[in-house]
Residue frames as a rotation matrix with the C-alpha (Angstrom) as fourth column:
UNK 1
-0.492 -0.829 0.267 -1.31
-0.152 -0.220 -0.964 -6.95
0.857 -0.515 -0.018 -2.38
UNK 2
0.738 0.618 -0.269 -1.99
0.172 0.213 0.962 -8.18
0.652 -0.757 0.051 1.14
UNK 3
-0.425 -0.851 0.310 -0.13
-0.112 -0.291 -0.950 -6.67
0.898 -0.438 0.028 4.09
UNK 4
0.259 0.487 -0.834 -0.61
0.742 0.452 0.495 -7.74
0.618 -0.747 -0.244 7.72
UNK 5
-0.788 -0.511 0.343 -0.88
0.162 -0.710 -0.686 -5.21
0.594 -0.485 0.642 10.50
UNK 6
-0.322 0.677 -0.662 -3.36
0.923 0.070 -0.378 -3.33
-0.209 -0.733 -0.647 12.66
UNK 7
0.476 0.539 0.695 -5.53
0.579 -0.787 0.214 -0.26
0.662 0.300 -0.687 12.78
UNK 8
-0.498 -0.659 -0.564 -3.60
0.867 -0.401 -0.297 2.70
-0.031 -0.637 0.770 14.18
UNK 9
0.671 0.703 0.235 -4.58
0.696 -0.707 0.126 6.25
0.255 0.079 -0.964 14.97
UNK 10
-0.509 -0.803 -0.309 -2.73
0.844 -0.537 0.004 9.54
-0.169 -0.258 0.951 14.91
UNK 11
-0.970 0.121 -0.212 -4.19
-0.117 -0.993 -0.031 13.00
-0.214 -0.005 0.977 15.49
UNK 12
-0.249 0.964 0.093 -7.71
-0.431 -0.025 -0.902 11.55
-0.867 -0.264 0.422 15.53
UNK 13
0.352 0.315 -0.881 -7.35
-0.936 0.131 -0.327 9.93
0.012 0.940 0.341 12.11
UNK 14
0.521 -0.125 0.844 -7.23
-0.181 0.950 0.253 6.16
-0.834 -0.285 0.473 11.70
UNK 15
0.223 -0.523 -0.823 -4.68
-0.964 0.005 -0.265 4.51
0.143 0.852 -0.503 9.43
UNK 16
0.972 -0.052 -0.228 -3.19
0.052 0.999 -0.003 1.09
0.228 -0.009 0.974 8.78
UNK 17
0.265 -0.934 0.238 0.15
-0.960 -0.231 0.161 0.21
-0.095 -0.271 -0.958 10.38
UNK 18
0.524 -0.107 -0.845 1.88
-0.349 0.878 -0.328 -2.90
0.777 0.467 0.423 9.05
UNK 19
0.938 -0.230 -0.259 3.65
0.346 0.594 0.726 -5.37
-0.013 -0.771 0.637 11.31
UNK 20
0.033 -0.987 0.159 6.86
0.991 0.011 -0.136 -3.74
0.132 0.162 0.978 9.99
UNK 21
-0.241 -0.099 -0.965 5.72
0.589 -0.806 -0.065 -0.17
-0.771 -0.584 0.252 10.75
UNK 22
-0.916 -0.028 0.399 4.60
0.368 -0.454 0.811 0.97
0.159 0.890 0.427 7.26
UNK 23
-0.434 0.781 -0.449 1.74
0.126 -0.441 -0.889 3.50
-0.892 -0.442 0.093 7.53
UNK 24
-0.909 0.223 0.351 -0.93
0.371 0.050 0.927 3.34
0.189 0.974 -0.128 4.79
UNK 25
-0.723 0.685 0.086 -4.23
-0.689 -0.708 -0.153 5.20
-0.044 -0.169 0.985 4.31
UNK 26
-0.826 0.558 0.076 -7.60
0.555 0.830 -0.059 3.55
-0.096 -0.007 -0.995 4.92
UNK 27
-0.356 0.794 0.493 -11.20
0.109 -0.489 0.865 4.51
0.928 0.362 0.087 4.26
UNK 28
-0.322 0.316 0.893 -13.31
-0.891 -0.421 -0.173 5.70
0.321 -0.851 0.417 7.20
UNK 29
-0.242 0.186 -0.952 -13.94
0.090 0.981 0.169 2.75
0.966 -0.044 -0.255 9.53
UNK 30
0.536 0.450 0.715 -15.53
-0.712 -0.214 0.669 1.94
0.454 -0.867 0.205 12.85
UNK 31
0.568 -0.432 -0.701 -12.97
0.411 0.886 -0.213 -0.83
0.714 -0.167 0.680 13.36
UNK 32
0.988 -0.119 -0.095 -11.31
0.034 -0.434 0.900 -0.22
-0.149 -0.893 -0.425 16.74
UNK 33
0.412 -0.911 0.026 -7.75
-0.792 -0.372 -0.483 1.01
0.450 0.179 -0.875 17.01
UNK 34
-0.311 -0.659 0.684 -5.36
-0.871 0.486 0.071 -1.90
-0.379 -0.574 -0.726 17.64
UNK 35
0.628 0.617 0.475 -7.49
-0.345 0.767 -0.541 -4.45
-0.698 0.176 0.694 15.75
UNK 36
-0.516 -0.800 0.306 -5.37
-0.119 0.421 0.899 -6.90
-0.848 0.428 -0.312 13.72
UNK 37
0.666 0.725 -0.173 -6.26
-0.221 -0.029 -0.975 -6.64
-0.712 0.688 0.141 10.04
UNK 38
-0.296 -0.660 0.690 -4.98
0.718 0.323 0.616 -7.48
-0.630 0.678 0.379 6.60
UNK 39
0.051 0.182 -0.982 -4.71
-0.356 -0.915 -0.189 -4.54
-0.933 0.359 0.018 4.18
UNK 40
-0.100 -0.041 0.994 -5.64
0.758 0.644 0.103 -5.26
-0.644 0.764 -0.033 0.58
UNK 41
0.308 0.160 -0.938 -5.03
-0.432 -0.855 -0.288 -3.09
-0.848 0.494 -0.194 -2.49
UNK 42
0.741 -0.016 0.671 -4.95
0.544 0.601 -0.586 -4.15
-0.394 0.799 0.454 -6.15
UNK 43
-0.287 -0.958 -0.013 -1.73
0.736 -0.230 0.637 -3.21
-0.613 0.174 0.771 -8.02
UNK 44
-0.439 0.161 0.884 -3.71
0.778 -0.424 0.463 -1.28
0.449 0.891 0.061 -10.66
UNK 45
0.682 0.727 0.081 -5.19
0.558 -0.589 0.585 0.95
0.473 -0.354 -0.807 -7.92
UNK 46
0.373 -0.661 -0.651 -1.80
0.573 -0.388 0.722 2.40
-0.730 -0.642 0.234 -6.98
UNK 47
0.904 -0.114 0.412 -0.49
0.275 -0.583 -0.765 5.50
0.327 0.805 -0.496 -8.74
UNK 48
-0.095 -0.966 -0.241 2.94
0.995 -0.095 -0.011 7.11
-0.012 -0.241 0.971 -8.81
UNK 49
0.777 0.403 0.484 3.21
0.428 -0.902 0.065 10.76
0.463 0.157 -0.873 -7.77
UNK 50
-0.064 -0.804 0.591 5.38
-0.087 -0.585 -0.806 13.49
0.994 -0.103 -0.033 -6.30
UNK 51
-0.450 0.012 0.893 3.84
-0.882 -0.160 -0.443 12.95
0.138 -0.987 0.083 -2.87
UNK 52
0.609 0.652 -0.452 2.69
-0.515 0.758 0.400 9.77
0.604 -0.011 0.797 -1.20
UNK 53
0.883 -0.265 0.388 4.29
-0.176 0.579 0.796 6.81
-0.436 -0.771 0.464 0.49
UNK 54
0.198 -0.902 -0.383 8.06
-0.979 -0.199 -0.037 6.71
-0.043 0.383 -0.923 -0.06
UNK 55
0.881 0.093 0.464 9.04
-0.077 0.996 -0.053 3.34
-0.467 0.011 0.884 -1.53
UNK 56
-0.167 -0.967 -0.191 12.37
-0.691 -0.024 0.722 1.85
-0.703 0.253 -0.665 -2.64
UNK 57
0.566 0.409 -0.715 12.18
-0.823 0.329 -0.464 0.25
0.045 0.851 0.523 -6.06
UNK 58
0.036 -0.489 0.871 13.10
-0.330 0.817 0.472 -3.43
-0.943 -0.304 -0.132 -6.23
UNK 59
-0.573 -0.128 0.809 11.91
0.627 0.568 0.534 -4.36
-0.528 0.813 -0.246 -9.75
UNK 60
-0.064 0.567 -0.821 10.63
-0.576 -0.693 -0.434 -2.36
-0.815 0.445 0.371 -12.75
UNK 61
-0.643 -0.085 0.761 9.10
0.403 0.807 0.431 -4.47
-0.651 0.584 -0.484 -15.51
UNK 62
-0.464 0.495 -0.735 7.73
-0.783 -0.617 0.079 -2.78
-0.415 0.612 0.674 -18.67
UNK 63
-0.537 0.350 0.768 4.94
0.290 0.931 -0.222 -5.01
-0.792 0.103 -0.601 -20.00
UNK 64
-0.433 0.389 0.813 3.91
0.867 -0.066 0.494 -3.17
0.246 0.919 -0.309 -23.15
UNK 65
0.021 0.544 0.839 1.21
0.234 -0.819 0.524 -0.63
0.972 0.185 -0.145 -22.32
UNK 66
0.920 0.304 0.248 1.82
-0.179 -0.239 0.954 -0.89
0.350 -0.922 -0.166 -18.56
UNK 67
-0.201 -0.980 0.008 4.72
-0.377 0.070 -0.924 -0.96
0.904 -0.189 -0.383 -16.14
UNK 68
0.780 0.359 -0.513 4.84
0.283 0.528 0.801 -3.29
0.558 -0.770 0.310 -13.15
UNK 69
-0.107 -0.779 0.618 6.74
-0.505 -0.493 -0.709 -1.97
0.857 -0.387 -0.341 -10.15
UNK 70
0.612 0.158 -0.775 7.67
0.578 0.579 0.575 -3.89
0.540 -0.800 0.263 -7.04
UNK 71
-0.112 -0.613 0.782 8.85
-0.263 -0.741 -0.618 -1.60
0.958 -0.274 -0.078 -4.27
UNK 72
0.079 0.004 -0.997 9.66
0.795 0.602 0.065 -1.99
0.601 -0.798 0.044 -0.60
UNK 73
-0.117 -0.147 0.982 9.26
-0.475 -0.860 -0.185 0.10
0.872 -0.488 0.031 2.53
UNK 74
-0.075 0.002 0.997 9.95
-0.995 0.058 -0.075 -1.04
-0.058 -0.998 -0.002 6.09
UNK 75
-0.819 -0.336 0.465 10.31
-0.347 0.936 0.066 -4.61
-0.457 -0.107 -0.883 4.82
UNK 76
0.091 0.920 0.381 6.89
0.157 0.365 -0.918 -4.69
-0.983 0.143 -0.111 3.11
UNK 77
-0.929 -0.327 0.175 6.81
0.190 -0.016 0.982 -5.38
-0.318 0.945 0.077 -0.65
UNK 78
0.113 0.972 -0.204 3.99
0.093 -0.215 -0.972 -3.75
-0.989 0.091 -0.114 -2.59
UNK 79
-0.630 -0.231 0.742 3.29
0.687 0.281 0.671 -4.33
-0.363 0.932 -0.018 -6.28
UNK 80
0.013 0.613 -0.790 1.95
-0.186 -0.775 -0.604 -1.51
-0.982 0.155 0.104 -8.47
UNK 81
-0.334 -0.025 0.942 0.77
0.871 0.375 0.319 -1.63
-0.361 0.927 -0.104 -12.09
UNK 82
0.001 0.247 -0.969 0.80
0.047 -0.968 -0.247 1.78
-0.999 -0.045 -0.012 -13.78
UNK 83
0.797 0.417 0.437 -0.08
0.454 0.064 -0.888 2.97
-0.399 0.906 -0.139 -17.28
UNK 84
0.871 -0.459 -0.178 2.84
-0.491 -0.779 -0.390 5.34
0.040 0.427 -0.904 -17.69
UNK 85
0.459 -0.846 -0.270 6.45
0.534 0.506 -0.677 4.53
0.710 0.167 0.684 -18.43
UNK 86
0.979 -0.192 0.071 8.72
-0.174 -0.593 0.786 5.45
-0.108 -0.782 -0.614 -15.57
UNK 87
0.435 -0.893 -0.119 12.46
-0.369 -0.056 -0.928 6.00
0.821 0.447 -0.354 -15.40
UNK 88
0.510 -0.218 0.832 12.90
-0.841 0.075 0.536 4.48
-0.179 -0.973 -0.145 -11.93
UNK 89
0.037 -0.596 -0.802 15.54
-0.417 0.720 -0.555 1.81
0.908 0.355 -0.222 -11.49
UNK 90
0.617 0.111 -0.779 16.11
0.545 0.654 0.524 -0.71
0.568 -0.748 0.343 -8.69
UNK 91
-0.300 -0.714 -0.633 17.40
0.952 -0.188 -0.240 1.17
0.052 -0.675 0.736 -5.66
UNK 92
-0.834 0.038 0.551 15.71
0.061 -0.985 0.161 4.45
0.549 0.168 0.819 -6.55
UNK 93
-0.720 0.611 -0.329 12.88
0.403 -0.017 -0.915 6.01
-0.564 -0.792 -0.234 -4.57
UNK 94
-0.733 0.607 0.308 9.40
-0.005 -0.458 0.889 6.81
0.680 0.650 0.339 -5.78
UNK 95
-0.832 0.485 0.269 6.08
-0.431 -0.262 -0.863 7.58
-0.348 -0.835 0.427 -4.12
UNK 96
-0.734 0.679 -0.025 3.00
0.585 0.650 0.485 5.36
0.346 0.342 -0.874 -4.18
UNK 97
-0.769 0.610 0.189 -0.28
-0.638 -0.749 -0.178 7.26
0.033 -0.258 0.966 -4.14
UNK 98
-0.825 0.505 -0.252 -3.16
0.501 0.861 0.087 5.22
0.261 -0.055 -0.964 -2.71
UNK 99
-0.451 0.791 0.414 -6.76
-0.644 -0.610 0.463 6.42
0.618 -0.058 0.784 -2.77
UNK 100
-0.846 0.057 0.530 -8.34
-0.438 0.492 -0.753 4.93
-0.304 -0.869 -0.391 0.38
UNK 101
0.170 0.975 -0.141 -11.57
-0.895 0.093 -0.436 4.27
-0.412 0.200 0.889 -1.54
UNK 102
0.384 -0.094 -0.919 -9.72
-0.678 0.646 -0.350 1.38
0.627 0.757 0.184 -3.26
UNK 103
-0.696 -0.689 0.203 -8.49
-0.610 0.418 -0.673 -0.21
0.379 -0.592 -0.711 -0.01
UNK 104
0.454 0.770 -0.448 -10.03
-0.302 0.606 0.736 -3.35
0.838 -0.199 0.508 1.46
UNK 105
-0.442 -0.531 0.723 -9.57
-0.870 0.056 -0.491 -4.36
0.220 -0.846 -0.486 5.10
UNK 106
0.233 0.445 -0.865 -9.95
-0.200 0.892 0.406 -7.94
0.952 0.078 0.296 6.28
UNK 107
0.694 0.040 0.718 -10.28
-0.718 0.097 0.689 -9.29
-0.042 -0.995 0.096 9.81
UNK 108
-0.252 -0.914 -0.318 -7.07
-0.891 0.347 -0.293 -11.22
0.378 0.209 -0.902 10.43
UNK 109
-0.634 0.036 0.773 -8.80
-0.511 0.731 -0.453 -13.86
-0.581 -0.681 -0.445 12.54
UNK 110
0.173 0.837 0.520 -11.81
0.040 0.521 -0.852 -14.63
-0.984 0.168 0.057 10.33
UNK 111
-0.774 -0.555 0.304 -10.36
0.388 -0.037 0.921 -13.37
-0.500 0.831 0.244 7.00
UNK 112
0.180 0.907 0.382 -13.75
0.975 -0.111 -0.194 -11.72
-0.133 0.407 -0.904 6.34
UNK 113
-0.479 -0.288 0.829 -13.86
0.531 -0.847 0.012 -8.27
0.699 0.446 0.559 4.77
UNK 114
-0.516 0.246 -0.820 -14.51
0.716 -0.402 -0.571 -5.51
-0.471 -0.882 0.031 7.30
């Protein structure tokens, strides 16, 4: 998953804010607030939980031992690959849980990892 946006800050904590306004967690960074970046997270590094980022399910695809989920928030599509079976259907809401340790940030101008 690659999402374009910038580094934002709220209450002294930095986060990622997509061009569409989706707020996602990031690891600690010295990258300045307002810097244009690309947010990267592998689908297998996203979990489903009771709390997290509210997402609207677009596609649920059981693939044997895993389930692929494509969900949308604020116009951004994010793909998750989870081990458990889920009962979500297109149009339902679920929560993506992202551990910032698995997030990669890339400079939007140079495309180099920050």
